[in-house]
N, CA, C and O atoms as a DFTB+ gen file, in Angstrom:
280 C
 N C O
     1  1      18.311    -238.722     130.770
     2  2      18.770    -239.318     132.025
     3  2      18.071    -240.659     132.219
     4  3      16.895    -240.824     131.895
     5  1      18.818    -241.592     132.748
     6  2      18.295    -242.937     132.985
     7  2      18.430    -243.255     134.473
     8  3      19.498    -243.074     135.057
     9  1      17.358    -243.724     135.073
    10  2      17.404    -244.125     136.481
    11  2      17.471    -245.649     136.540
    12  3      16.620    -246.340     135.980
    13  1      18.484    -246.159     137.219
    14  2      18.663    -247.602     137.357
    15  2      18.031    -248.006     138.682
    16  3      18.412    -247.505     139.739
    17  1      17.054    -248.923     138.617
    18  2      16.298    -249.298     139.812
    19  2      16.615    -250.727     140.253
    20  3      17.148    -251.533     139.490
    21  1      16.274    -251.007     141.494
    22  2      16.514    -252.332     142.066
    23  2      15.507    -253.341     141.495
    24  3      14.300    -253.102     141.532
    25  1      16.002    -254.463     140.971
    26  2      15.104    -255.484     140.435
    27  2      14.460    -256.346     141.529
    28  3      13.474    -257.042     141.285
    29  1      15.034    -256.289     142.737
    30  2      14.548    -257.107     143.856
    31  2      14.655    -256.315     145.156
    32  3      15.350    -255.301     145.218
    33  1      13.966    -256.779     146.186
    34  2      14.142    -256.251     147.536
    35  2      15.372    -256.915     148.141
    36  3      15.565    -258.121     147.986
    37  1      16.196    -256.145     148.821
    38  2      17.396    -256.718     149.415
    39  2      18.231    -255.658     150.099
    40  3      17.710    -254.682     150.638
    41  1      19.538    -255.867     150.068
    42  2      20.495    -254.957     150.702
    43  2      21.565    -254.587     149.690
    44  3      21.990    -255.433     148.904
    45  1      22.010    -253.326     149.697
    46  2      23.119    -252.905     148.842
    47  2      24.395    -253.494     149.435
    48  3      24.814    -253.113     150.528
    49  1      25.011    -254.428     148.706
    50  2      26.210    -255.096     149.204
    51  2      27.451    -254.295     148.830
    52  3      28.320    -254.061     149.669
    53  1      27.534    -253.870     147.551
    54  2      28.721    -253.144     147.104
    55  2      28.352    -252.194     145.975
    56  3      27.585    -252.544     145.078
    57  1      28.907    -250.992     146.029
    58  2      28.737    -250.013     144.956
    59  2      30.024    -250.024     144.129
    60  3      31.111    -249.785     144.656
    61  1      29.892    -250.300     142.840
    62  2      31.059    -250.510     141.976
    63  2      31.491    -249.247     141.217
    64  3      32.520    -249.266     140.542
    65  1      30.726    -248.153     141.314
    66  2      31.032    -246.935     140.562
    67  2      31.091    -245.739     141.506
    68  3      30.625    -245.796     142.644
    69  1      31.679    -244.653     141.000
    70  2      31.748    -243.398     141.744
    71  2      31.030    -242.320     140.944
    72  3      30.846    -242.457     139.735
    73  1      30.627    -241.258     141.614
    74  2      30.008    -240.117     140.959
    75  2      30.936    -239.609     139.861
    76  3      32.132    -239.423     140.086
    77  1      30.384    -239.388     138.684
    78  2      31.178    -238.869     137.569
    79  2      31.803    -239.927     136.692
    80  3      32.339    -239.605     135.632
    81  1      31.751    -241.202     137.107
    82  2      32.319    -242.281     136.286
    83  2      31.558    -242.417     134.974
    84  3      30.335    -242.277     134.946
    85  1      32.272    -242.688     133.895
    86  2      31.643    -243.064     132.627
    87  2      31.484    -244.576     132.637
    88  3      32.413    -245.304     132.986
    89  1      30.308    -245.041     132.253
    90  2      30.041    -246.485     132.265
    91  2      29.556    -246.942     130.897
    92  3      28.962    -246.173     130.141
    93  1      29.819    -248.201     130.595
    94  2      29.361    -248.812     129.351
    95  2      28.106    -249.637     129.617
    96  3      27.860    -250.065     130.745
    97  1      27.329    -249.851     128.582
    98  2      26.167    -250.720     128.681
    99  2      26.607    -252.093     129.186
   100  3      27.568    -252.667     128.672
   101  1      25.903    -252.620     130.193
   102  2      26.217    -253.934     130.729
   103  2      27.231    -253.927     131.864
   104  3      27.468    -254.961     132.488
   105  1      27.838    -252.762     132.140
   106  2      28.802    -252.674     133.248
   107  2      28.062    -252.764     134.580
   108  3      26.997    -252.169     134.744
   109  1      28.630    -253.510     135.535
   110  2      28.018    -253.637     136.848
   111  2      28.159    -252.326     137.618
   112  3      29.257    -251.790     137.763
   113  1      27.019    -251.817     138.111
   114  2      26.996    -250.572     138.872
   115  2      26.959    -250.848     140.370
   116  3      27.707    -250.257     141.149
   117  1      26.069    -251.761     140.750
   118  2      25.819    -252.062     142.158
   119  2      25.633    -253.568     142.282
   120  3      25.102    -254.211     141.376
   121  1      26.072    -254.127     143.405
   122  2      25.782    -255.535     143.687
   123  2      24.838    -255.571     144.884
   124  3      25.139    -255.033     145.949
   125  1      23.694    -256.214     144.687
   126  2      22.700    -256.355     145.745
   127  2      22.810    -257.743     146.350
   128  3      23.261    -258.684     145.697
   129  1      22.394    -257.860     147.601
   130  2      22.291    -259.171     148.240
   131  2      20.822    -259.393     148.553
   132  3      20.178    -258.569     149.203
   133  1      20.307    -260.509     148.084
   134  2      18.909    -260.855     148.316
   135  2      18.822    -262.356     148.544
   136  3      19.283    -263.137     147.711
   137  1      18.253    -262.755     149.632
   138  2      18.101    -264.173     149.969
   139  2      19.441    -264.910     149.870
   140  3      19.513    -266.001     149.304
   141  1      20.502    -264.307     150.425
   142  2      21.845    -264.891     150.480
   143  2      22.514    -265.028     149.116
   144  3      23.530    -265.710     148.988
   145  1      21.942    -264.377     148.085
   146  2      22.542    -264.418     146.752
   147  2      22.992    -263.018     146.357
   148  3      22.323    -262.029     146.656
   149  1      24.133    -262.948     145.681
   150  2      24.605    -261.674     145.148
   151  2      23.997    -261.470     143.768
   152  3      23.974    -262.387     142.946
   153  1      23.505    -260.262     143.520
   154  2      22.847    -259.974     142.254
   155  2      23.407    -258.679     141.666
   156  3      23.129    -257.604     142.197
   157  1      24.194    -258.750     140.579
   158  2      24.715    -257.523     139.972
   159  2      23.615    -256.748     139.257
   160  3      22.747    -257.333     138.608
   161  1      23.662    -255.437     139.383
   162  2      22.749    -254.557     138.653
   163  2      23.603    -253.813     137.631
   164  3      24.550    -253.113     137.989
   165  1      23.253    -253.974     136.347
   166  2      24.082    -253.462     135.265
   167  2      23.490    -252.210     134.636
   168  3      22.286    -251.967     134.711
   169  1      24.357    -251.422     134.018
   170  2      23.929    -250.223     133.302
   171  2      23.124    -250.629     132.068
   172  3      23.572    -251.479     131.298
   173  1      21.945    -250.039     131.866
   174  2      21.131    -250.377     130.695
   175  2      21.652    -249.731     129.417
   176  3      21.264    -250.122     128.316
   177  1      22.533    -248.741     129.566
   178  2      23.072    -248.003     128.419
   179  2      24.360    -247.313     128.852
   180  3      24.686    -247.269     130.038
   181  1      25.091    -246.772     127.869
   182  2      26.279    -245.975     128.193
   183  2      25.843    -244.683     128.849
   184  3      24.761    -244.167     128.565
   185  1      26.681    -244.161     129.724
   186  2      26.358    -242.889     130.344
   187  2      27.378    -242.502     131.385
   188  3      28.421    -243.138     131.537
   189  1      27.050    -241.444     132.097
   190  2      27.916    -240.930     133.160
   191  2      27.110    -240.954     134.450
   192  3      25.951    -240.539     134.469
   193  1      27.719    -241.437     135.529
   194  2      27.032    -241.532     136.818
   195  2      26.803    -240.119     137.354
   196  3      27.753    -239.412     137.689
   197  1      25.525    -239.711     137.433
   198  2      25.190    -238.363     137.905
   199  2      24.678    -238.372     139.338
   200  3      24.662    -237.338     140.005
   201  1      24.258    -239.548     139.812
   202  2      23.778    -239.650     141.197
   203  2      23.908    -241.094     141.666
   204  3      23.640    -242.034     140.919
   205  1      24.322    -241.248     142.911
   206  2      24.279    -242.552     143.577
   207  2      23.313    -242.365     144.737
   208  3      23.607    -241.646     145.692
   209  1      22.158    -243.018     144.647
   210  2      21.053    -242.749     145.570
   211  2      21.040    -243.661     146.799
   212  3      20.174    -243.527     147.664
   213  1      21.990    -244.580     146.875
   214  2      22.022    -245.540     147.983
   215  2      23.428    -245.604     148.575
   216  3      24.375    -245.062     148.005
   217  1      23.553    -246.265     149.713
   218  2      24.868    -246.488     150.316
   219  2      25.005    -247.966     150.646
   220  3      24.008    -248.676     150.781
   221  1      26.245    -248.425     150.776
   222  2      26.481    -249.834     151.080
   223  2      25.873    -250.180     152.428
   224  3      26.010    -249.433     153.398
   225  1      25.193    -251.333     152.477
   226  2      24.541    -251.775     153.698
   227  2      23.092    -251.340     153.820
   228  3      22.377    -251.780     154.720
   229  1      22.661    -250.471     152.909
   230  2      21.295    -249.944     152.966
   231  2      20.288    -250.986     152.480
   232  3      20.510    -251.663     151.476
   233  1      19.181    -251.102     153.207
   234  2      18.077    -251.973     152.773
   235  2      17.294    -251.233     151.695
   236  3      17.001    -250.046     151.837
   237  1      16.956    -251.936     150.621
   238  2      16.208    -251.318     149.519
   239  2      15.020    -252.206     149.144
   240  3      14.996    -253.407     149.414
   241  1      14.045    -251.568     148.515
   242  2      12.857    -252.257     148.020
   243  2      12.938    -252.352     146.495
   244  3      13.594    -251.536     145.847
   245  1      12.272    -253.344     145.939
   246  2      12.185    -253.467     144.492
   247  2      11.651    -252.157     143.918
   248  3      10.650    -251.624     144.397
   249  1      12.326    -251.644     142.888
   250  2      11.893    -250.404     142.251
   251  2      12.573    -249.150     142.764
   252  3      12.460    -248.092     142.145
   253  1      13.286    -249.247     143.898
   254  2      14.019    -248.083     144.411
   255  2      15.113    -247.686     143.427
   256  3      15.750    -248.548     142.822
   257  1      15.333    -246.378     143.268
   258  2      16.404    -245.880     142.409
   259  2      17.749    -246.122     143.100
   260  3      17.933    -245.768     144.265
   261  1      18.671    -246.722     142.374
   262  2      20.009    -246.995     142.881
   263  2      21.002    -245.954     142.377
   264  3      21.736    -245.342     143.152
   265  1      21.004    -245.770     141.050
   266  2      21.978    -244.896     140.377
   267  2      21.253    -244.174     139.241
   268  3      20.375    -244.744     138.592
   269  1      21.630    -242.915     139.009
   270  2      21.144    -242.174     137.834
   271  2      22.298    -241.964     136.869
   272  3      23.418    -241.658     137.277
   273  1      22.009    -242.134     135.574
   274  2      23.003    -241.948     134.517
   275  2      22.567    -240.805     133.615
   276  3      21.384    -240.665     133.305
   277  1      23.522    -239.991     133.198
   278  2      23.261    -238.943     132.184
   279  2      23.827    -239.378     130.862
   280  3      23.720    -238.651     129.875
């Protein structure tokens, strides 16, 4: 299992995947907003979305788990 974490402190702007989705390496999972900039967070490897730990509009800290992949 791989946990995808936030690279920066900010807000979850958009969640691009659903629970159970199969994703490819490099696919955008979540888009964060930080300092008025949109920042895509990509899958580090192929996998299946087993957990979405955040919701749109939620404030997050650097290092918080966003999505888990199996």
